Phi, psi and omega in degrees: 000134179273129178227123178223107186232019182272319187296121175082005179286124180296144180300325182297325178291323185289342185240011183244121169024245182298325178301322178297318180298318178295312181300316181296322183293333184250011187264020173241167179236132180218108180251009181297125181081357184254353185268127172270109182277084187248355186243127176298139181298124174291135176251117180304139178304143179263122177253125174254001175074190179226154181269124177218119175058035179080009179238149172271118189251131176240153175235129177231146174232120174280124187207159173279157180199196177222149176219128179276093183278324179222170178297146184108209184295141175293149181271130175287129185225172168239156178180200180241130176070299181260004176085003172203130189055209182197168179291160173275121175270144183219131179211168186246144177308134182101342179278152169261130182246154173227128180240116175271113182248113177261139180255106174256016175279164180280003178215166180296140175223183171217172171228113179262132179268087191290119180096354184277139175267114189196168179296150183300325182291346179256001190290332180080022175281195185294346179271004176237061183291147173244107182287157180304129179088357182253168179235137176245136186230076178288151177218142180198163175266130179280121181217074178199164183295163174305135186196161171263103176255176176210166179233148182196162179291160179212042179288139185297123178082357184228008185299314182301319181296315184292316180293318181299326180285352171121013185269097181194151176196164180270151168229106183267126174258128177252159168208145184304324184298335183291343180296336179290346180285347178057049180257149174305137189219011178268107186303129178079356179249295175236007177231100199240124173289138179226087181268113188253128177223151174242141181222162167245132179247137178279186184294345180254017178066023177261152182295127176267117183261013174284155178213162182284121174287342178289310179290318176058040174242352184111194186286126171246107187274160178255000179234128179264140171245134174240115189052033180081009184252133173268135178060054188272151168231153178230131180274116181270127182243002181233159182297330180229143180229137180260121179253122176266096185277131178230122173274097180259020178278151179289334189217335191280141172259132179250150176233090190280139174199177180259154189295336177258012178061021177292148177286156174224171181259117170277116186246344181206155175228205191312306191264007178139198185288147173288163176301325180209155176300141177246114180281125185206169176251351182217147169219121183262133181231123171272170184307130179096341182280155176230158174210143173250125179236150176245120182253133176265126184252159175244147186306131171077000184273164171233123176231156185243129167285126188233153168252117179270166179306125182284154176271096184270345180073028183247167172293161188303321183288310180296326177296315183296316186283350178249019173097007184290344178254004188277146177229143180222141161275125192257305189206131176267130175259117182252108181281135178292165180292334175233130183244132176291141181292148175213144187283162170290150174302149178297154180293330175243126185256319185198164175291140176289157174301133177223098182254005173080013175229161177229181187293346179273353180293144179294146181288137174279321183215158177233138180235121179247119180269099188253136180061224177228012187226358188218153166235127183056037176077006182237136170273156182303135174226115183299339182267000184246124169270121187285326176191167174241148174237152185268131178305138178088005181252162171240127179250157175253120182247131171261128182236132178213147174240105181275004190255138183281057174221155175292136172218158164221181188223122181236138178240132179279152166078004184204171167241154181231167177250131175279118181273320181201156174231116183057035174086359180239166182301145182292154176291167184304326182291349177249021184273350181256188177291136181230155169231352180216133178222145174284135181250093178300132182307136177069009180250108181290144178233134181247128185237144168255119187244127183259145177228102191265258196264346188266118178237139175200108187289347183253325185264118187268159163264162180255155162226139187191166168286133181266008160286109201293332174298318180296316176303313182295330181276354175125001180278067184203148173222179182216146181224160175240154174257123185248161168285155177306132179089348179277158170248156177302145182262224184238125181295152181293149174278131177226174178296343181280349182292000000 
């Protein structure tokens, strides 16, 4: 039975006697066994661009559109090219890319290349606004391992609204060395994007942008979209299928597993392939995180990709009101009667992160995610550079959230290595390159963060909570990468100031 009772519930009801009991009883969402998988999974178009002047060139247009999510009136959405979500961009390590992004929306937006290593001026954060009717054309050389990255807007104070309306897409980075991993690689056949978002629809099938002020994490929807599809199924034609999972929701944490609890191979996370496949039954993703899993199918079967209650590390009440008790049926995998053979993933997938520091190294910086509006006691200020780091260095960052709400931590322009969680070595799912991590309350996390070749003393990168309401409310800061001996400069003035 589906139960969604947070949106619009008065605070007085939530904290008063019998009213609290009623509110608590209906404040979870459970769609397990309730989803009719009647719609084939939409596969975002794959763009490989065109060659011009030694660069791979892509064209994107941010625009409003419509998507028929349910029977009745079509839902008004935002997106790229087709008006909801966006195409998958694909390029190879070593290539230089140019992306022409035109904004046909009625307000300023940006496009942030989440997980991409690139100059700050090309990052697409709040300092690179694209005004309505204008085009922004960032260009950079791709120099990072094969990975599942994604792109989404990042306008200051409006990111949650833009992403919730549907503005998101994949950016797949390839490299020749990754072929030795023996992973499924035919896009849309055995290598499948799975972009997961949750929404609330009103009686007229329009997006409801209200959220619970009690939970204070942003919109927690009762309807899941996978690549923009409600109730999706995917026909599996090979013995193994690679699912590129992306949590593109503004606030919800998912805990993915299969309906029969069979194990699968976790082969990649945010920044690329893990050192070795990790056999597991669950993979938890907070907003912005990605995971690549390989599922082994049997002929003629139907199994469901499900989201189980996530481990948020909160007390029972705060966990319940922030989605900790919610369950979803996400995607049905329908195996054909005959499956083409496919190999097991290789025992070794990629080199592990090696940044030359370990968990005993002294921390360079500490980040405390307090409340829902500040990091280290400061709310975001577009005119303030919080600190500078020197190009070519690796710093050790301690991150902690002492507050009983879900938070995570995302760093722009780089990937980092998790050195320890609560003082011990990280679990296998955190053994690869990361750019976003869930910060369990009261559990310290130590990160080694690299800053290699891109320096700009004036144009900053961001660090922030990727629960987008928190980011929009001020739980974000900014840093610059300087040349040795330089001091941080002055951030550019934009319309977002």
